[in-house]
N, CA, C and O atoms as a GROMACS GRO file, in nm:
protein
  600
    1MET      N    1   2.506   2.138   0.204
    1MET     CA    2   2.417   2.054   0.283
    1MET      C    3   2.289   2.131   0.317
    1MET      O    4   2.180   2.074   0.313
    2LYS      N    5   2.303   2.259   0.351
    2LYS     CA    6   2.185   2.339   0.385
    2LYS      C    7   2.095   2.355   0.263
    2LYS      O    8   1.973   2.353   0.275
    3ARG      N    9   2.157   2.372   0.144
    3ARG     CA   10   2.077   2.385   0.023
    3ARG      C   11   1.999   2.256  -0.004
    3ARG      O   12   1.882   2.259  -0.042
    4PHE      N   13   2.067   2.144   0.017
    4PHE     CA   14   2.001   2.016  -0.005
    4PHE      C   15   1.881   2.000   0.090
    4PHE      O   16   1.773   1.961   0.046
    5ALA      N   17   1.900   2.031   0.217
    5ALA     CA   18   1.792   2.020   0.314
    5ALA      C   19   1.678   2.114   0.279
    5ALA      O   20   1.561   2.077   0.289
    6PHE      N   21   1.711   2.236   0.237
    6PHE     CA   22   1.609   2.332   0.199
    6PHE      C   23   1.534   2.285   0.074
    6PHE      O   24   1.412   2.294   0.067
    7SER      N   25   1.608   2.234  -0.024
    7SER     CA   26   1.546   2.182  -0.147
    7SER      C   27   1.455   2.065  -0.117
    7SER      O   28   1.345   2.054  -0.171
    8LEU      N   29   1.502   1.976  -0.030
    8LEU     CA   30   1.422   1.862   0.008
    8LEU      C   31   1.292   1.906   0.076
    8LEU      O   32   1.185   1.850   0.050
    9MET      N   33   1.302   2.007   0.162
    9MET     CA   34   1.184   2.058   0.230
    9MET      C   35   1.086   2.118   0.128
    9MET      O   36   0.965   2.099   0.140
   10LEU      N   37   1.138   2.190   0.029
   10LEU     CA   38   1.052   2.250  -0.072
   10LEU      C   39   0.980   2.144  -0.155
   10LEU      O   40   0.868   2.166  -0.200
   11VAL      N   41   1.043   2.030  -0.175
   11VAL     CA   42   0.981   1.923  -0.251
   11VAL      C   43   0.878   1.849  -0.166
   11VAL      O   44   0.770   1.816  -0.214
   12LEU      N   45   0.912   1.823  -0.041
   12LEU     CA   46   0.826   1.741   0.044
   12LEU      C   47   0.706   1.816   0.099
   12LEU      O   48   0.602   1.754   0.125
   13LEU      N   49   0.715   1.945   0.118
   13LEU     CA   50   0.604   2.022   0.174
   13LEU      C   51   0.478   2.014   0.088
   13LEU      O   52   0.371   1.985   0.141
   14PRO      N   53   0.487   2.038  -0.044
   14PRO     CA   54   0.365   2.024  -0.125
   14PRO      C   55   0.310   1.881  -0.124
   14PRO      O   56   0.189   1.861  -0.127
   15LEU      N   57   0.399   1.782  -0.119
   15LEU     CA   58   0.352   1.644  -0.114
   15LEU      C   59   0.275   1.617   0.015
   15LEU      O   60   0.172   1.550   0.014
   16ALA      N   61   0.325   1.670   0.125
   16ALA     CA   62   0.257   1.651   0.253
   16ALA      C   63   0.120   1.721   0.251
   16ALA      O   64   0.022   1.665   0.301
   17LEU      N   65   0.114   1.840   0.195
   17LEU     CA   66  -0.013   1.912   0.187
   17LEU      C   67  -0.112   1.839   0.096
   17LEU      O   68  -0.231   1.832   0.126
   18PHE      N   69  -0.061   1.784  -0.015
   18PHE     CA   70  -0.146   1.708  -0.106
   18PHE      C   71  -0.200   1.583  -0.036
   18PHE      O   72  -0.317   1.549  -0.052
   19ALA      N   73  -0.115   1.515   0.042
   19ALA     CA   74  -0.159   1.395   0.114
   19ALA      C   75  -0.268   1.429   0.214
   19ALA      O   76  -0.363   1.353   0.231
   20GLN      N   77  -0.254   1.543   0.282
   20GLN     CA   78  -0.358   1.584   0.377
   20GLN      C   79  -0.489   1.613   0.305
   20GLN      O   80  -0.596   1.579   0.355
   21ALA      N   81  -0.482   1.676   0.189
   21ALA     CA   82  -0.602   1.706   0.112
   21ALA      C   83  -0.670   1.578   0.068
   21ALA      O   84  -0.793   1.571   0.064
   22GLN      N   85  -0.591   1.475   0.034
   22GLN     CA   86  -0.647   1.346  -0.007
   22GLN      C   87  -0.719   1.278   0.109
   22GLN      O   88  -0.814   1.204   0.088
   23GLN      N   89  -0.674   1.303   0.232
   23GLN     CA   90  -0.729   1.235   0.348
   23GLN      C   91  -0.859   1.298   0.397
   23GLN      O   92  -0.933   1.233   0.470
   24ALA      N   93  -0.889   1.421   0.359
   24ALA     CA   94  -1.008   1.489   0.408
   24ALA      C   95  -1.137   1.412   0.377
   24ALA      O   96  -1.218   1.394   0.468
   25PRO      N   97  -1.161   1.367   0.254
   25PRO     CA   98  -1.285   1.291   0.227
   25PRO      C   99  -1.288   1.160   0.306
   25PRO      O  100  -1.395   1.115   0.349
   26GLU      N  101  -1.173   1.099   0.324
   26GLU     CA  102  -1.166   0.974   0.399
   26GLU      C  103  -1.206   0.996   0.545
   26GLU      O  104  -1.281   0.916   0.602
   27LYS      N  105  -1.157   1.105   0.604
   27LYS     CA  106  -1.192   1.135   0.743
   27LYS      C  107  -1.341   1.165   0.757
   27LYS      O  108  -1.404   1.127   0.855
   28ARG      N  109  -1.398   1.234   0.657
   28ARG     CA  110  -1.542   1.261   0.660
   28ARG      C  111  -1.621   1.130   0.659
   28ARG      O  112  -1.718   1.114   0.733
   29MET      N  113  -1.577   1.039   0.575
   29MET     CA  114  -1.645   0.910   0.565
   29MET      C  115  -1.636   0.835   0.698
   29MET      O  116  -1.733   0.774   0.743
   30LEU      N  117  -1.518   0.840   0.761
   30LEU     CA  118  -1.499   0.773   0.890
   30LEU      C  119  -1.586   0.837   0.999
   30LEU      O  120  -1.639   0.767   1.085
   31SER      N  121  -1.600   0.968   0.995
   31SER     CA  122  -1.686   1.034   1.096
   31SER      C  123  -1.833   1.000   1.072
   31SER      O  124  -1.910   0.993   1.168
   32GLN      N  125  -1.872   0.978   0.947
   32GLN     CA  126  -2.009   0.936   0.918
   32GLN      C  127  -2.038   0.797   0.973
   32GLN      O  128  -2.154   0.764   1.000
   33LEU      N  129  -1.934   0.717   0.989
   33LEU     CA  130  -1.950   0.584   1.049
   33LEU      C  131  -1.960   0.592   1.201
   33LEU      O  132  -1.983   0.491   1.267
   34GLY      N  133  -1.943   0.712   1.256
   34GLY     CA  134  -1.954   0.729   1.400
   34GLY      C  135  -1.821   0.719   1.473
   34GLY      O  136  -1.819   0.706   1.596
   35LEU      N  137  -1.711   0.724   1.401
   35LEU     CA  138  -1.580   0.717   1.465
   35LEU      C  139  -1.541   0.854   1.518
   35LEU      O  140  -1.573   0.957   1.457
   36THR      N  141  -1.473   0.856   1.630
   36THR     CA  142  -1.423   0.982   1.686
   36THR      C  143  -1.304   1.028   1.603
   36THR      O  144  -1.252   0.954   1.520
   37ASP      N  145  -1.260   1.151   1.627
   37ASP     CA  146  -1.142   1.202   1.557
   37ASP      C  147  -1.020   1.117   1.586
   37ASP      O  148  -0.938   1.092   1.498
   38ALA      N  149  -1.007   1.073   1.711
   38ALA     CA  150  -0.892   0.990   1.749
   38ALA      C  151  -0.896   0.856   1.676
   38ALA      O  152  -0.793   0.807   1.630
   39GLN      N  153  -1.014   0.797   1.664
   39GLN     CA  154  -1.027   0.670   1.593
   39GLN      C  155  -1.000   0.688   1.444
   39GLN      O  156  -0.934   0.604   1.382
   40ALA      N  157  -1.050   0.798   1.386
   40ALA     CA  158  -1.025   0.825   1.245
   40ALA      C  159  -0.876   0.843   1.220
   40ALA      O  160  -0.823   0.797   1.119
   41THR      N  161  -0.808   0.910   1.311
   41THR     CA  162  -0.663   0.928   1.298
   41THR      C  163  -0.592   0.794   1.307
   41THR      O  164  -0.496   0.769   1.234
   42GLN      N  165  -0.638   0.707   1.396
   42GLN     CA  166  -0.580   0.573   1.406
   42GLN      C  167  -0.597   0.497   1.275
   42GLN      O  168  -0.504   0.433   1.227
   43VAL      N  169  -0.715   0.504   1.218
   43VAL     CA  170  -0.743   0.435   1.092
   43VAL      C  171  -0.651   0.488   0.982
   43VAL      O  172  -0.593   0.410   0.907
   44MET      N  173  -0.638   0.620   0.974
   44MET     CA  174  -0.552   0.679   0.870
   44MET      C  175  -0.406   0.640   0.892
   44MET      O  176  -0.333   0.617   0.795
   45ASP      N  177  -0.362   0.632   1.017
   45ASP     CA  178  -0.225   0.589   1.046
   45ASP      C  179  -0.203   0.444   1.004
   45ASP      O  180  -0.099   0.411   0.947
   46ILE      N  181  -0.299   0.359   1.033
   46ILE     CA  182  -0.288   0.219   0.993
   46ILE      C  183  -0.282   0.209   0.841
   46ILE      O  184  -0.202   0.132   0.787
   47GLN      N  185  -0.366   0.286   0.773
   47GLN     CA  186  -0.363   0.288   0.626
   47GLN      C  187  -0.225   0.327   0.575
   47GLN      O  188  -0.170   0.259   0.488
   48THR      N  189  -0.171   0.435   0.628
   48THR     CA  190  -0.042   0.485   0.581
   48THR      C  191   0.068   0.383   0.606
   48THR      O  192   0.147   0.354   0.516
   49LYS      N  193   0.074   0.328   0.726
   49LYS     CA  194   0.177   0.231   0.758
   49LYS      C  195   0.164   0.106   0.674
   49LYS      O  196   0.264   0.050   0.628
   50THR      N  197   0.042   0.061   0.654
   50THR     CA  198   0.020  -0.060   0.574
   50THR      C  199   0.056  -0.035   0.428
   50THR      O  200   0.121  -0.119   0.365
   51ARG      N  201   0.015   0.079   0.375
   51ARG     CA  202   0.047   0.111   0.236
   51ARG      C  203   0.198   0.118   0.216
   51ARG      O  204   0.250   0.065   0.118
   52ASP      N  205   0.269   0.183   0.308
   52ASP     CA  206   0.415   0.194   0.298
   52ASP      C  207   0.481   0.057   0.306
   52ASP      O  208   0.573   0.027   0.230
   53ALA      N  209   0.434  -0.027   0.398
   53ALA     CA  210   0.490  -0.162   0.411
   53ALA      C  211   0.463  -0.244   0.286
   53ALA      O  212   0.550  -0.318   0.240
   54MET      N  213   0.344  -0.230   0.229
   54MET     CA  214   0.310  -0.307   0.109
   54MET      C  215   0.392  -0.262  -0.012
   54MET      O  216   0.428  -0.344  -0.096
   55VAL      N  217   0.421  -0.135  -0.020
   55VAL     CA  218   0.506  -0.086  -0.130
   55VAL      C  219   0.644  -0.150  -0.120
   55VAL      O  220   0.698  -0.196  -0.220
   56GLN      N  221   0.700  -0.152   0.000
   56GLN     CA  222   0.832  -0.212   0.019
   56GLN      C  223   0.828  -0.362  -0.008
   56GLN      O  224   0.917  -0.416  -0.073
   57GLN      N  225   0.726  -0.429   0.042
   57GLN     CA  226   0.718  -0.574   0.024
   57GLN      C  227   0.694  -0.610  -0.122
   57GLN      O  228   0.747  -0.710  -0.170
   58THR      N  229   0.616  -0.531  -0.192
   58THR     CA  230   0.594  -0.555  -0.334
   58THR      C  231   0.723  -0.538  -0.413
   58THR      O  232   0.753  -0.615  -0.504
   59ALA      N  233   0.800  -0.436  -0.378
   59ALA     CA  234   0.929  -0.416  -0.444
   59ALA      C  235   1.021  -0.534  -0.418
   59ALA      O  236   1.094  -0.578  -0.508
   60GLN      N  237   1.019  -0.584  -0.296
   60GLN     CA  238   1.103  -0.699  -0.263
   60GLN      C  239   1.059  -0.822  -0.342
   60GLN      O  240   1.144  -0.896  -0.393
   61VAL      N  241   0.930  -0.845  -0.354
   61VAL     CA  242   0.879  -0.959  -0.431
   61VAL      C  243   0.922  -0.947  -0.577
   61VAL      O  244   0.966  -1.046  -0.637
   62ARG      N  245   0.910  -0.829  -0.634
   62ARG     CA  246   0.949  -0.810  -0.774
   62ARG      C  247   1.099  -0.831  -0.794
   62ARG      O  248   1.141  -0.891  -0.893
   63LEU      N  249   1.178  -0.784  -0.700
   63LEU     CA  250   1.322  -0.803  -0.708
   63LEU      C  251   1.358  -0.951  -0.701
   63LEU      O  252   1.439  -1.000  -0.780
   64LEU      N  253   1.299  -1.022  -0.608
   64LEU     CA  254   1.326  -1.165  -0.596
   64LEU      C  255   1.281  -1.241  -0.720
   64LEU      O  256   1.351  -1.331  -0.766
   65GLN      N  257   1.166  -1.205  -0.775
   65GLN     CA  258   1.120  -1.270  -0.897
   65GLN      C  259   1.215  -1.244  -1.013
   65GLN      O  260   1.243  -1.334  -1.092
   66ALA      N  261   1.265  -1.122  -1.022
   66ALA     CA  262   1.362  -1.090  -1.127
   66ALA      C  263   1.492  -1.169  -1.108
   66ALA      O  264   1.552  -1.214  -1.205
   67GLN      N  265   1.534  -1.185  -0.984
   67GLN     CA  266   1.655  -1.263  -0.957
   67GLN      C  267   1.634  -1.410  -0.994
   67GLN      O  268   1.724  -1.474  -1.047
   68ILE      N  269   1.515  -1.462  -0.965
   68ILE     CA  270   1.485  -1.600  -1.004
   68ILE      C  271   1.486  -1.614  -1.155
   68ILE      O  272   1.544  -1.709  -1.208
   69ASP      N  273   1.422  -1.520  -1.224
   69ASP     CA  274   1.418  -1.524  -1.370
   69ASP      C  275   1.559  -1.520  -1.429
   69ASP      O  276   1.591  -1.593  -1.523
   70LYS      N  277   1.643  -1.434  -1.373
   70LYS     CA  278   1.781  -1.421  -1.422
   70LYS      C  279   1.859  -1.550  -1.397
   70LYS      O  280   1.934  -1.596  -1.482
   71ALA      N  281   1.840  -1.608  -1.278
   71ALA     CA  282   1.912  -1.732  -1.245
   71ALA      C  283   1.867  -1.848  -1.334
   71ALA      O  284   1.947  -1.936  -1.364
   72MET      N  285   1.742  -1.848  -1.375
   72MET     CA  286   1.691  -1.959  -1.456
   72MET      C  287   1.736  -1.953  -1.602
   72MET      O  288   1.730  -2.054  -1.670
   73VAL      N  289   1.780  -1.838  -1.650
   73VAL     CA  290   1.825  -1.830  -1.789
   73VAL      C  291   1.977  -1.844  -1.801
   73VAL      O  292   2.031  -1.834  -1.911
   74ALA      N  293   2.044  -1.866  -1.691
   74ALA     CA  294   2.188  -1.886  -1.695
   74ALA      C  295   2.218  -2.016  -1.768
   74ALA      O  296   2.134  -2.106  -1.775
   75THR      N  297   2.339  -2.025  -1.824
   75THR     CA  298   2.376  -2.147  -1.897
   75THR      C  299   2.377  -2.269  -1.805
   75THR      O  300   2.335  -2.377  -1.846
   76THR      N  301   2.424  -2.253  -1.684
   76THR     CA  302   2.416  -2.360  -1.583
   76THR      C  303   2.337  -2.304  -1.464
   76THR      O  304   2.380  -2.211  -1.397
   77VAL      N  305   2.223  -2.365  -1.441
   77VAL     CA  306   2.135  -2.317  -1.336
   77VAL      C  307   2.181  -2.374  -1.202
   77VAL      O  308   2.197  -2.495  -1.186
   78ASP      N  309   2.202  -2.285  -1.106
   78ASP     CA  310   2.240  -2.324  -0.970
   78ASP      C  311   2.112  -2.346  -0.891
   78ASP      O  312   2.058  -2.252  -0.832
   79MET      N  313   2.064  -2.470  -0.890
   79MET     CA  314   1.936  -2.499  -0.826
   79MET      C  315   1.932  -2.470  -0.677
   79MET      O  316   1.829  -2.423  -0.630
   80PRO      N  317   2.037  -2.495  -0.600
   80PRO     CA  318   2.030  -2.456  -0.459
   80PRO      C  319   2.010  -2.305  -0.440
   80PRO      O  320   1.939  -2.261  -0.350
   81ALA      N  321   2.075  -2.226  -0.526
   81ALA     CA  322   2.058  -2.080  -0.518
   81ALA      C  323   1.916  -2.041  -0.558
   81ALA      O  324   1.855  -1.956  -0.493
   82VAL      N  325   1.864  -2.102  -0.663
   82VAL     CA  326   1.727  -2.074  -0.707
   82VAL      C  327   1.628  -2.113  -0.598
   82VAL      O  328   1.534  -2.039  -0.569
   83ASN      N  329   1.649  -2.229  -0.537
   83ASN     CA  330   1.560  -2.273  -0.430
   83ASN      C  331   1.564  -2.175  -0.312
   83ASN      O  332   1.462  -2.148  -0.249
   84GLY      N  333   1.682  -2.122  -0.282
   84GLY     CA  334   1.693  -2.021  -0.176
   84GLY      C  335   1.615  -1.895  -0.210
   84GLY      O  336   1.549  -1.837  -0.123
   85LEU      N  337   1.622  -1.853  -0.337
   85LEU     CA  338   1.546  -1.736  -0.380
   85LEU      C  339   1.395  -1.762  -0.373
   85LEU      O  340   1.318  -1.674  -0.336
   86VAL      N  341   1.355  -1.883  -0.409
   86VAL     CA  342   1.214  -1.920  -0.403
   86VAL      C  343   1.166  -1.916  -0.258
   86VAL      O  344   1.055  -1.869  -0.229
   87ASP      N  345   1.249  -1.965  -0.167
   87ASP     CA  346   1.213  -1.959  -0.024
   87ASP      C  347   1.199  -1.814   0.022
   87ASP      O  348   1.106  -1.782   0.097
   88GLN      N  349   1.290  -1.728  -0.021
   88GLN     CA  350   1.282  -1.586   0.016
   88GLN      C  351   1.155  -1.523  -0.042
   88GLN      O  352   1.089  -1.442   0.023
   89LEU      N  353   1.122  -1.561  -0.165
   89LEU     CA  354   1.002  -1.509  -0.230
   89LEU      C  355   0.877  -1.552  -0.152
   89LEU      O  356   0.786  -1.472  -0.132
   90SER      N  357   0.874  -1.677  -0.110
   90SER     CA  358   0.761  -1.726  -0.031
   90SER      C  359   0.750  -1.650   0.101
   90SER      O  360   0.640  -1.616   0.144
   91GLN      N  361   0.862  -1.624   0.164
   91GLN     CA  362   0.861  -1.549   0.290
   91GLN      C  363   0.813  -1.406   0.268
   91GLN      O  364   0.739  -1.352   0.351
   92ALA      N  365   0.854  -1.343   0.158
   92ALA     CA  366   0.812  -1.206   0.129
   92ALA      C  367   0.661  -1.201   0.103
   92ALA      O  368   0.593  -1.109   0.149
   93ARG      N  369   0.610  -1.299   0.031
   93ARG     CA  370   0.465  -1.304   0.007
   93ARG      C  371   0.388  -1.328   0.136
   93ARG      O  372   0.282  -1.271   0.158
   94ALA      N  373   0.442  -1.414   0.221
   94ALA     CA  374   0.378  -1.440   0.350
   94ALA      C  375   0.378  -1.314   0.436
   94ALA      O  376   0.280  -1.285   0.505
   95ALA      N  377   0.486  -1.240   0.432
   95ALA     CA  378   0.493  -1.114   0.509
   95ALA      C  379   0.388  -1.015   0.459
   95ALA      O  380   0.327  -0.945   0.540
   96SER      N  381   0.366  -1.009   0.328
   96SER     CA  382   0.263  -0.921   0.273
   96SER      C  383   0.124  -0.962   0.322
   96SER      O  384   0.043  -0.877   0.360
   97GLN      N  385   0.098  -1.091   0.320
   97GLN     CA  386  -0.031  -1.140   0.368
   97GLN      C  387  -0.051  -1.108   0.515
   97GLN      O  388  -0.160  -1.067   0.556
   98LYS      N  389   0.054  -1.127   0.594
   98LYS     CA  390   0.046  -1.097   0.737
   98LYS      C  391   0.022  -0.948   0.762
   98LYS      O  392  -0.053  -0.911   0.852
   99THR      N  393   0.085  -0.864   0.681
   99THR     CA  394   0.067  -0.720   0.693
   99THR      C  395  -0.079  -0.682   0.669
   99THR      O  396  -0.138  -0.606   0.746
  100MET      N  397  -0.137  -0.736   0.561
  100MET     CA  398  -0.276  -0.704   0.528
  100MET      C  399  -0.373  -0.757   0.634
  100MET      O  400  -0.467  -0.688   0.673
  101LEU      N  401  -0.350  -0.879   0.680
  101LEU     CA  402  -0.438  -0.936   0.782
  101LEU      C  403  -0.426  -0.862   0.915
  101LEU      O  404  -0.525  -0.842   0.985
  102GLY      N  405  -0.305  -0.821   0.949
  102GLY     CA  406  -0.285  -0.744   1.072
  102GLY      C  407  -0.358  -0.611   1.067
  102GLY      O  408  -0.419  -0.569   1.165
  103ALA      N  409  -0.352  -0.545   0.951
  103ALA     CA  410  -0.423  -0.418   0.936
  103ALA      C  411  -0.574  -0.439   0.946
  103ALA      O  412  -0.645  -0.360   1.007
  104ARG      N  413  -0.620  -0.547   0.885
  104ARG     CA  414  -0.764  -0.577   0.890
  104ARG      C  415  -0.811  -0.596   1.034
  104ARG      O  416  -0.914  -0.542   1.074
  105VAL      N  417  -0.735  -0.673   1.112
  105VAL     CA  418  -0.773  -0.697   1.252
  105VAL      C  419  -0.774  -0.566   1.330
  105VAL      O  420  -0.866  -0.540   1.408
  106GLN      N  421  -0.672  -0.484   1.310
  106GLN     CA  422  -0.666  -0.356   1.382
  106GLN      C  423  -0.786  -0.268   1.346
  106GLN      O  424  -0.846  -0.207   1.433
  107LEU      N  425  -0.818  -0.262   1.217
  107LEU     CA  426  -0.931  -0.179   1.174
  107LEU      C  427  -1.063  -0.232   1.228
  107LEU      O  428  -1.149  -0.154   1.268
  108GLN      N  429  -1.080  -0.363   1.229
  108GLN     CA  430  -1.203  -0.420   1.284
  108GLN      C  431  -1.216  -0.390   1.434
  108GLN      O  432  -1.326  -0.368   1.484
  109GLN      N  433  -1.104  -0.390   1.504
  109GLN     CA  434  -1.109  -0.359   1.647
  109GLN      C  435  -1.147  -0.214   1.670
  109GLN      O  436  -1.220  -0.183   1.765
  110ILE      N  437  -1.100  -0.126   1.586
  110ILE     CA  438  -1.131   0.017   1.601
  110ILE      C  439  -1.275   0.046   1.559
  110ILE      O  440  -1.348   0.115   1.630
  111MET      N  441  -1.317  -0.008   1.444
  111MET     CA  442  -1.446   0.027   1.384
  111MET      C  443  -1.560  -0.063   1.426
  111MET      O  444  -1.675  -0.019   1.432
  112GLY      N  445  -1.531  -0.187   1.454
  112GLY     CA  446  -1.636  -0.286   1.471
  112GLY      C  447  -1.660  -0.355   1.338
  112GLY      O  448  -1.631  -0.299   1.232
  113SER      N  449  -1.713  -0.475   1.341
  113SER     CA  450  -1.729  -0.556   1.220
  113SER      C  451  -1.823  -0.492   1.117
  113SER      O  452  -1.792  -0.491   0.998
  114ASP      N  453  -1.936  -0.439   1.163
  114ASP     CA  454  -2.033  -0.382   1.069
  114ASP      C  455  -1.977  -0.259   0.999
  114ASP      O  456  -1.987  -0.248   0.876
  115ASN      N  457  -1.918  -0.167   1.075
  115ASN     CA  458  -1.858  -0.048   1.015
  115ASN      C  459  -1.741  -0.085   0.924
  115ASN      O  460  -1.718  -0.020   0.822
  116PHE      N  461  -1.667  -0.189   0.962
  116PHE     CA  462  -1.555  -0.231   0.879
  116PHE      C  463  -1.604  -0.277   0.742
  116PHE      O  464  -1.542  -0.244   0.640
  117ARG      N  465  -1.714  -0.352   0.738
  117ARG     CA  466  -1.769  -0.397   0.610
  117ARG      C  467  -1.812  -0.278   0.524
  117ARG      O  468  -1.785  -0.274   0.404
  118VAL      N  469  -1.877  -0.182   0.586
  118VAL     CA  470  -1.921  -0.063   0.512
  118VAL      C  471  -1.799   0.013   0.460
  118VAL      O  472  -1.796   0.056   0.345
  119TYR      N  473  -1.699   0.027   0.546
  119TYR     CA  474  -1.577   0.099   0.509
  119TYR      C  475  -1.505   0.029   0.393
  119TYR      O  476  -1.461   0.095   0.299
  120MET      N  477  -1.494  -0.103   0.399
  120MET     CA  478  -1.424  -0.176   0.293
  120MET      C  479  -1.501  -0.168   0.161
  120MET      O  480  -1.440  -0.165   0.054
  121ARG      N  481  -1.634  -0.164   0.167
  121ARG     CA  482  -1.712  -0.146   0.046
  121ARG      C  483  -1.679  -0.012  -0.017
  121ARG      O  484  -1.663  -0.001  -0.138
  122HIS      N  485  -1.668   0.091   0.068
  122HIS     CA  486  -1.630   0.225   0.020
  122HIS      C  487  -1.490   0.222  -0.042
  122HIS      O  488  -1.469   0.279  -0.150
  123VAL      N  489  -1.396   0.157   0.024
  123VAL     CA  490  -1.259   0.150  -0.027
  123VAL      C  491  -1.256   0.080  -0.163
  123VAL      O  492  -1.188   0.125  -0.255
  124ARG      N  493  -1.328  -0.030  -0.175
  124ARG     CA  494  -1.332  -0.103  -0.303
  124ARG      C  495  -1.392  -0.017  -0.414
  124ARG      O  496  -1.345  -0.021  -0.528
  125GLN      N  497  -1.495   0.060  -0.382
  125GLN     CA  498  -1.555   0.148  -0.482
  125GLN      C  499  -1.456   0.254  -0.528
  125GLN      O  500  -1.448   0.285  -0.647
  126VAL      N  501  -1.381   0.310  -0.433
  126VAL     CA  502  -1.281   0.411  -0.468
  126VAL      C  503  -1.174   0.350  -0.557
  126VAL      O  504  -1.135   0.408  -0.658
  127LEU      N  505  -1.128   0.231  -0.520
  127LEU     CA  506  -1.026   0.163  -0.600
  127LEU      C  507  -1.078   0.130  -0.739
  127LEU      O  508  -1.007   0.148  -0.838
  128ALA      N  509  -1.201   0.080  -0.747
  128ALA     CA  510  -1.258   0.046  -0.877
  128ALA      C  511  -1.272   0.171  -0.963
  128ALA      O  512  -1.244   0.168  -1.083
  129HIS      N  513  -1.315   0.280  -0.902
  129HIS     CA  514  -1.330   0.406  -0.975
  129HIS      C  515  -1.194   0.454  -1.025
  129HIS      O  516  -1.180   0.491  -1.141
  130ASP      N  517  -1.095   0.454  -0.938
  130ASP     CA  518  -0.962   0.499  -0.975
  130ASP      C  519  -0.900   0.408  -1.080
  130ASP      O  520  -0.835   0.456  -1.173
  131PHE      N  521  -0.920   0.279  -1.067
  131PHE     CA  522  -0.861   0.184  -1.159
  131PHE      C  523  -0.919   0.201  -1.299
  131PHE      O  524  -0.846   0.196  -1.398
  132GLY      N  525  -1.048   0.221  -1.306
  132GLY     CA  526  -1.112   0.238  -1.436
  132GLY      C  527  -1.085   0.373  -1.499
  132GLY      O  528  -1.094   0.387  -1.622
  133ARG      N  529  -1.053   0.472  -1.419
  133ARG     CA  530  -1.036   0.608  -1.470
  133ARG      C  531  -0.897   0.632  -1.525
  133ARG      O  532  -0.883   0.702  -1.625
  134ARG      N  533  -0.796   0.576  -1.463
  134ARG     CA  534  -0.658   0.603  -1.502
  134ARG      C  535  -0.613   0.508  -1.612
  134ARG      O  536  -0.632   0.387  -1.602
  135GLN      N  537  -0.555   0.563  -1.716
  135GLN     CA  538  -0.505   0.482  -1.826
  135GLN      C  539  -0.354   0.499  -1.837
  135GLN      O  540  -0.303   0.610  -1.836
  136GLY      N  541  -0.286   0.390  -1.848
  136GLY     CA  542  -0.141   0.392  -1.861
  136GLY      C  543  -0.100   0.368  -2.005
  136GLY      O  544  -0.179   0.394  -2.096
  137PRO      N  545   0.022   0.320  -2.026
  137PRO     CA  546   0.068   0.292  -2.161
  137PRO      C  547  -0.020   0.188  -2.230
  137PRO      O  548  -0.063   0.091  -2.168
  138ARG      N  549  -0.048   0.209  -2.357
  138ARG     CA  550  -0.129   0.118  -2.438
  138ARG      C  551  -0.270   0.099  -2.383
  138ARG      O  552  -0.331  -0.005  -2.407
  139GLY      N  553  -0.322   0.198  -2.311
  139GLY     CA  554  -0.459   0.192  -2.264
  139GLY      C  555  -0.482   0.101  -2.145
  139GLY      O  556  -0.597   0.071  -2.112
  140VAL      N  557  -0.376   0.056  -2.080
  140VAL     CA  558  -0.390  -0.032  -1.964
  140VAL      C  559  -0.427   0.053  -1.843
  140VAL      O  560  -0.358   0.150  -1.813
  141PRO      N  561  -0.534   0.017  -1.772
  141PRO     CA  562  -0.572   0.095  -1.654
  141PRO      C  563  -0.463   0.092  -1.547
  141PRO      O  564  -0.397  -0.010  -1.527
  142MET      N  565  -0.446   0.205  -1.478
  142MET     CA  566  -0.348   0.216  -1.371
  142MET      C  567  -0.418   0.265  -1.246
  142MET      O  568  -0.522   0.332  -1.253
  143MET      N  569  -0.362   0.230  -1.129
  143MET     CA  570  -0.417   0.280  -1.004
  143MET      C  571  -0.344   0.405  -0.963
  143MET      O  572  -0.225   0.422  -0.993
  144ARG      N  573  -0.414   0.492  -0.896
  144ARG     CA  574  -0.359   0.617  -0.847
  144ARG      C  575  -0.289   0.590  -0.715
  144ARG      O  576  -0.339   0.512  -0.634
  145GLY      N  577  -0.176   0.652  -0.692
  145GLY     CA  578  -0.108   0.639  -0.562
  145GLY      C  579  -0.171   0.732  -0.461
  145GLY      O  580  -0.189   0.850  -0.490
  146GLY      N  581  -0.204   0.681  -0.344
  146GLY     CA  582  -0.263   0.764  -0.240
  146GLY      C  583  -0.410   0.730  -0.221
  146GLY      O  584  -0.466   0.649  -0.293
  147GLY      N  585  -0.470   0.793  -0.124
  147GLY     CA  586  -0.610   0.767  -0.096
  147GLY      C  587  -0.630   0.630  -0.036
  147GLY      O  588  -0.563   0.593   0.060
  148ALA      N  589  -0.721   0.554  -0.094
  148ALA     CA  590  -0.750   0.422  -0.041
  148ALA      C  591  -0.634   0.327  -0.067
  148ALA      O  592  -0.554   0.348  -0.159
  149TRP      N  593  -0.623   0.225   0.014
  149TRP     CA  594  -0.506   0.139   0.008
  149TRP      C  595  -0.537  -0.008   0.007
  149TRP      O  596  -0.446  -0.087  -0.017
  150MET      N  597  -0.654  -0.049   0.032
  150MET     CA  598  -0.681  -0.192   0.045
  150MET      C  599  -0.772  -0.242  -0.062
  150MET      O  600  -0.805  -0.360  -0.065
   0.00000   0.00000   0.00000
């Protein structure tokens, strides 16, 4: 058990340091908008929590979609079960939308509307740059994990 805990720590420590290094340019940008260190930390916390929630919700949506697809190719389709899965899928998508809107409201309250627009323009540019730069299988662009989230 001690070896496992030690091994886990050895794996997670570099990841934590890498995440902090990724956040440095983001914090600089937030300070240029006139945010205090406390406000910048709040923004980064909201980003992290929202990104983590979205990863989980996206996985749930994909799982439900796969379950629907599997149920629809069965020899006898159980429509009440499929309808239940569709309802769950709708709820999962609604939860994702609520998560994003909640984060947006929190960020606007911290930054103000004008700074929020500037910040989101920056985030979109980072995402566009990352999306165009990373290539996955068969030349399909991929997004980088970390950094900007919206």
